[in-house]
N, C-alpha and C positions, 0 to 999 in steps of 0.2 A: 358505306361507313360501318365500321365494326362496332358491335355492341359489347360493352364491358360487362362481363358476368360477375355476379357477386356470390359470396359464400351463402350457404343455407343457414339463414339466421335462426329459423325455428329449431333446427338441429343443435346449433350452438347454444341456444337458450335452454334446451333440455339438459345439456351437459353442465352448464353453469348452475342450474337449479339443483341438480344432483350434487355438484361440488359444494355448493353453499349449504345444502341440507346436511351433507356429511360433516362439515366443520361444526355445525351447531350440535349435531348428535354426538360427535366425538368429544366436544367440549363437555357435554353432560356426562358422558361415560368416564372421562378422566377425573371426575370428582371422587370416584372410588379410590384413586391413588392419593388424592389430596387428603382424604379422611384418615389415611394411615400415617399422616405426618411425615411423609417422605419428602425430603427437601428437593428431590428431582421429579416430583409428581407431575409438574407441568412440562417437563422436557419432551416427552413423546408428542404432546400436543403442539408445542412450538416447532419441533422437528417436522411434524406433518404439515404445518402451515408454511414454514420457510422452505424446507427441502422438497416436500411432496407437492404442496400447492404452488409455491413460488417457482421452483425449477420446472414443474410440470406445465404451468401456464406459459412459461418462457418457451419450452419445447413445443407446446401447442401452436404458439405464434410462429415459430420457425418452420415446423412441419407443414403448417397450413399455407405457407408461402413457397415452400420447396415443391417444384413440379413433381408430381407423384411418380412419373415414369423414370425419374433419376434413381429411384430406389432399386430399379432393376440392376444397375451397374454394381451396386455394393451389396446386394442381397446375399450372395453366397459368402462373401468375406465377413459380413456382419453375423451371419448364421454360424460360421466356423468359430469366430471370436467368442460369441456368447456360449457356444457349446463347450469350448475349452475353459472358459471362465466358470461355467457350471461344474465342470469336473473338479475344480479347486475346492469345492465345499466338502469333498470326500477326503481331502488331506487333513490329517488330525490337528495340525497346528494352525490351520486356516479356517476350517469349517466350524460353524457355531451350531450347536445342537439345542433344539427346543421342542418339547412335546414328543420326544422319541424319534425326531427326524433331523437330519443335517441338510438345511436348505439355505443357510446364510453364510456370508463371509463377514468376519468381525474385524473392524478397524477401530479399536478403542471402544468408545461409547456408541459408535455408529455401526450399523449392520446393513448389508446389501444382499438382496436375494437375486442371484444371477438367473434363476429360472424364469423370472419375470421378463428379463431381457431376451432369454431364449424363446419364450412364447412369442414375443413381439417379432423377433428376427425370423423365426421359423415360419410364421404366417406370411411374411413378405417374400421369403425365399420360395415357399411352396406355391404361392400365387404366381410368381414368375415362372417356376418350373412347369406348373400345370398349363399356364397360358401358352408356353412353347410347345407342349405335348398335346394340345387339345385335339389335333387331327389323328393322333395315334393312342389316345388315352383309353379307348375301348379294348385295345389289345392287351392280353395278359403279359406278354413278354416285354413290351415297350411302355406299357401303362401301369397296370396294377402292381406288377412285381417290383419295379423300382420305387413306386409309391410306398409300398409296404416296407421296403428297405430304409427309405428316408425316415418314415414315421418310427420304424423300429429302433433306429439309432437314438432318437430322442427318448423313446420309451425306456430303453435299457438304462439310460442315464438317470431318468426321473425315478424309476423303480428302485435304483440303487440307493437313493437318498433316505428313505423311500418317500415318494410324493405321488401316490396313486390318484389323488384328486386332480392335480394338474395334468397328469397323463390322460385321465379320463376326458377332461375338457378339451385338451389338444386333439385327442382322438376323434371326438364328436365333430369338432371344427374341421379337421382334416378330411374326414369322410364326407362331410357336407360339401366342401370345396371340390372334392373328387367328383361328386355327382354333378355339381354345377358346371364342371369343366367337360362333362360328357361321359363320365364313367358309367358302366353298365349296372343296372339295379341288381341283377343276379349276383354279379361279382361282389358288389357292395354288401349285399345281404349275407353272403358267406363270410366276408370280413367281419361284419358285426357279430355274427354268431361265434366266430373264432375268438373275437375280442371278449365276449362275455365269458367264454370258457377260460381264457387266460386270466381275466380279472378274478374269477372265482378261485382259481388256483393260487393266485398271488395273495388274495385275502386269507386263504386257508393257512398260508405259511407266515402271515404277519399277525402275531397275537393281538396287538391293539386294534388292528382293522377287523379282526375276527370278533372281538368284543363289541365293536360298534354295530356289527350286523346282529349280534345277539340282543343288544339293547334295542335295536330297531324292531325286532320281532317280539320282544318281551319287555314291556314298559317297566316291569318290576325288577328287572335284572340289575343287580349290583348298583343300587341307588346311591350308595356312598362312594362308589368308584367310577366305573366306566359309564354308568347311567346317570351320574350326578349332573353333568352339564345339560343334557336334554331335559331332565326333570326341572331344573331351575329355569331353563329357557321357557318351558311351557307355563310355569308359575308366573314368570314375568309377563308373558304375552297375555295370559288370562287376567291378570290383575289390571291390565290397561283398559279393558272393556272397549266401549265404542270410541270414546273421546280421549282416553289416556289420563294419566295423573298430572301431566304438565311437564315442561322442559326442566330437567334437573331434579324433579321430585320423586323419581323412581328410587326404590331401595335395593333392587337386585344387584346393582353395581358395587354395593358396599359389602364385599367379601362373600356374597352369595353366588353370583353367576360367574363361572370361569370365563376368562377372555372377553370381558365386556367391551373392550376397545378393538378386539380382533374379530374372530368368526362368529361371536355371539351378539354382535352389535344390533342385529335386526330385532333381537328380543328387547333391547333397550328402546328401539323405535316403537314396538308394540306396547311396552309398559308406559311410556311417557306420552305417546301420541295416539295410542289406541288403534282400533281397526281402521279409523280414518287415515291415520299416519302410515300404517303399513300398506294400505291400498294405494295411497298417493305414491309411495316409492315404487310399488309394483307397476303402476300405470306409467311412471316416468321411464322405467326400463323397457316396457312395451313400446312406448313412443320412440325411444332411442333405437330399438330394433326396426320398427316400422319405417322411420325416416331413413335409416341406413339402407334398408332394402330398396326404398324409393330412389335413393341416390344411385345405388348399384344398378337398378334396372334402367335408369336413364343413360348409363354409361355404355357406349358402344365398344369401347376397348376392353378386351377380355381380362387383361391384367388388372385394370382399374376396378372392374366388376368383382373379380375374385378377391382383390385386396380389401375393398370396402366390406364385402360379405364376411371375409375371414376375421377382420378386426371386430366387427359388430357381433358376430356369432360368438367369438371368444369371450368378449366382455359380458354379453347377455347370458350365455350359458353358465358361466362362472357365477354370476350374480344370482340366477335362479336356483342353481345348485345350493348356494349358501342359504337362501331363504327357505327352500324346500326342506333342507336339513334341520333348520332351527324350528320349523313348525312340525317336524316329525314325519314328513312325507317320504323322505329318503334317509339313509344313515348319515351321520356326521362325516364330513370330509376334511374339515380344517381349512377350507378355502375361504378367503375373506370376501366381504361384500364390496365390489368395485366402486370407487369414488367415495365410499363411506367409512369402511374399516380402517384402522391404523395400518400403515404400511407405505412408507415413502416410495419404495421401489415400484410397487404396483400402481400407485397414483401417478407417478411421473410418466410411466410408460403407457398407462391408459389415456392420459391427456395427449401424449405424443401421437398415439394411434388415432384419437379423435381429430387431431390436427390434419392427419393424412386424409381422413374422410372428408373434412372440410375442403381440402385442396381439390379432391376429386369432384366434389359438388360444384366447385367454381369452374372446373374445366368441362363440365357436361352441358 
């Protein structure tokens, strides 16, 4: 008699708690828009709930039911489609610019960030490619070289936007998957070293990225310009103390803290929920990664193992990069906090990715 396996309920609970926490925090952060008497002040929140949360949960349900091995058949076509879609943001009449970067396609009052789909599809394709090459991945000619070409194609496109933060997260995830698939440590070490040199060169030729580095090393640098966001973020975090000021009672979102609904939202968490609240969010992401690794290790299929690892690492690394940047441990990147920051595209695809992890958990 066959035993019917179930989804990992604990993992699903972690995702739902993160999602619910995000809606409460985002609701509070949106009060800053309401205070400006903007008649559309609640539109971003409603859009996040309906398009981000609603569509995202629907996709989670669908991807959790779709046998994960079926992604192999469409991985290449999905990757090519998302790559071509991301190219469109560079077209002057289609691409929407914000904060010095072109990362969005604009459709009236709605925007879509193709790089979110690119990240998602790239991880699926790379997991499939690495699982096929696992017996020759240690070879430079058939392993490392084509791996660098694949990652390089994505990198060139993201750098052109420019979106160094996303490129960095994808690079970390890709290198980790390469190692998990059997890549050599020496080769990987040389790739990492080359990556740091490339990153330093790119930052040098990007003025706003260069300013972020200067702000990181000198807290007093340009406090009314490039250093303003991190200064206000630290003020918000500090004012929260241990227990915070309470949901909705923080002041930083009222014209003080830039991007309170975006990449600065972790500062809102610290201000309104204090050290307890920020620690709670950090623990949730650690649990998300831990449970994902547990699911991956139970999977005997290499594609499933790499797929779960890739999605989990991508989400976790981006989240910790955001939190580290807001507390001043690394330079600001502009990356949102997954499940919590405003951004329907990111939320939809994060939930779709967690659905895939759930499906793998059921099949192990």
